[in-house]
Each structure stands twice: as C-alpha cells, then as structure tokens.
C-alpha positions in Angstrom: 24.5 9.9 -20.4 24.6 8.1 -23.6 23.9 4.7 -22.0 20.6 6.0 -20.6 19.4 7.5 -23.9 20.1 4.2 -25.7 18.7 2.2 -22.9 15.5 4.3 -22.8 14.4 3.3 -26.3 14.9 -0.3 -25.6 13.1 -0.3 -22.3 10.2 1.6 -23.7 9.9 -0.8 -26.6 10.0 -3.7 -24.2 7.3 -2.3 -22.0 5.1 -1.5 -25.0 5.7 -4.7 -26.8 5.1 -7.0 -23.9 1.7 -8.5 -24.5 1.3 -9.9 -21.0 2.0 -6.6 -19.4 -0.3 -4.5 -21.7 -3.2 -7.0 -21.5 -2.8 -7.3 -17.7 -2.6 -3.5 -17.4 -5.8 -3.1 -19.4 -7.7 -5.6 -17.3 -6.4 -4.5 -14.0 -8.8 -2.8 -11.6 -7.4 0.3 -9.9 -6.4 -0.1 -6.3 -4.7 1.9 -3.6 -1.3 0.6 -4.6 -1.7 1.8 -8.2 -3.0 5.3 -7.3 0.4 6.9 -7.3 1.3 10.4 -8.3 2.4 10.1 -11.9 3.0 13.8 -12.3 6.6 13.3 -11.2 9.1 11.0 -12.8 10.3 9.2 -9.7 8.7 7.4 -6.7 10.2 7.1 -3.2 12.6 4.2 -3.2 10.6 2.5 -0.4 7.7 2.3 -2.8 9.6 1.6 -6.0 11.7 -1.3 -4.7 8.5 -3.3 -3.9 6.9 -2.8 -7.3 6.7 -5.6 -9.9 7.5 -4.9 -13.5 3.8 -4.6 -14.2 3.1 -2.4 -11.2 5.9 -0.1 -12.1 4.6 0.3 -15.6 1.1 1.1 -14.3 2.6 3.5 -11.6 4.4 5.3 -14.5 1.0 6.1 -16.0 2.0 3.8 -18.9 4.4 6.6 -19.9 7.7 5.5 -21.4 9.7 8.5 -20.1 8.4 8.0 -16.5 8.9 4.3 -16.7 12.5 4.9 -17.9 13.0 7.3 -14.9 11.9 4.6 -12.5 14.3 2.1 -14.1 17.1 4.6 -14.1 16.5 5.3 -10.4 16.8 1.6 -9.6 19.8 1.2 -11.8 21.7 3.9 -10.0 20.8 2.4 -6.6 21.9 -1.1 -7.7 25.2 0.1 -9.3 26.0 2.2 -6.2 25.2 -0.7 -3.8 27.3 -3.2 -5.8 30.2 -0.8 -6.6 29.6 -1.2 -10.3 30.2 1.5 -12.9 28.0 1.2 -16.0 29.8 1.8 -19.2 28.7 5.0 -21.1 28.4 3.4 -24.5 25.6 2.7 -27.0 26.5 -1.0 -26.9 26.0 -1.1 -23.1 22.7 0.7 -23.4 21.5 -1.8 -25.9 22.7 -4.7 -23.8 21.1 -3.3 -20.6 17.8 -2.6 -22.3 17.7 -5.9 -24.0 18.3 -7.7 -20.7 15.4 -5.9 -19.0 13.1 -6.5 -22.0 13.9 -10.2 -22.0 13.6 -10.7 -18.3 10.5 -8.5 -17.9 8.7 -10.5 -20.6 9.5 -13.8 -18.8 7.6 -12.7 -15.7 6.0 -9.3 -15.3 5.0 -10.2 -11.7 8.7 -10.3 -10.6 10.2 -7.3 -8.8 11.4 -4.6 -11.2 14.4 -4.0 -8.9 15.5 -7.7 -9.3 15.4 -7.3 -13.1 17.3 -4.0 -13.0 19.9 -5.4 -10.5 20.6 -8.4 -12.8 20.9 -6.1 -15.8 23.4 -3.9 -13.9 25.5 -6.9 -13.0 25.2 -8.2 -16.5 26.4 -5.0 -18.2 28.4 -3.3 -15.5 31.9 -3.6 -14.4 33.2 -3.3 -10.9 34.8 0.0 -10.0 37.8 -1.8 -8.6 38.6 -3.4 -12.0 37.9 -0.1 -13.7 40.3 1.7 -11.4 43.1 -0.8 -11.5 45.8 -0.2 -14.1 45.9 -2.4 -17.1 48.6 -5.0 -17.1 
C-alpha cells in the first residue's frame, strides 16, 4: 500500500532522529523484556500492545523495517477496532508518520499503541462515512 511506504520513511526518520530514544537505547541495560526475537518482523499482539515507543524500538533491534512492521501491525489493529479506513495516499502517509514522529518525541515512555491509535484517528476516516454516498 502506498500509505505504508510513505509512512515507513517518516517513522524511520522519527525513530532515528529522536535523541531521547537513541540516547536512552544506548544507555539501557538489557533485560528479559528486551530479549525478544528480532529475526521476525512482528511480535505477538499481547506483547506489542504493552510496549512503549522506546521498548518497541529496542525490540525491533533498532531496525527501521522491523519497527515499521510493528507500527503497521498496531495501525491495522487500531483501524479495524475503530472501523476506520486509512486513505491510501502519499499525503496520508506523510500525515500519519508526522503524527507518530511528533508524539513519539514528546514522550518515548508512552505506549506505542496509544500513539499509533491517535495517528489512525487523526488520519483515518470512518468506514461509514466512506461507504455513504456523497450528497
């Protein structure tokens, strides 16, 4: 999907340019919560939903593609639960990634799902309004 490709670049730039996240990640001591399998691109939702922005970045192995896969997984869950369809446009991808970048920088200790959910609501449109005929 076009929105995901555009969004990926912005989220990656956000994760890499966030000084709080990168400094904290370098200083963090490994623990059991961070010893996740980064060979795959997704985590079980039960684990992923409880991760902070910083923890998700560390769990991705500080790999942009894997971090993007985690964000995409959460975005799909949020959109499905809220009945929202994300537009498949470059503008929507830029808007979505910009929102995550801005909110992730504010507080890397907040849940990543909360950030993604707000971005989905910010960018998305409800399926009901998308399905209703234009008047």
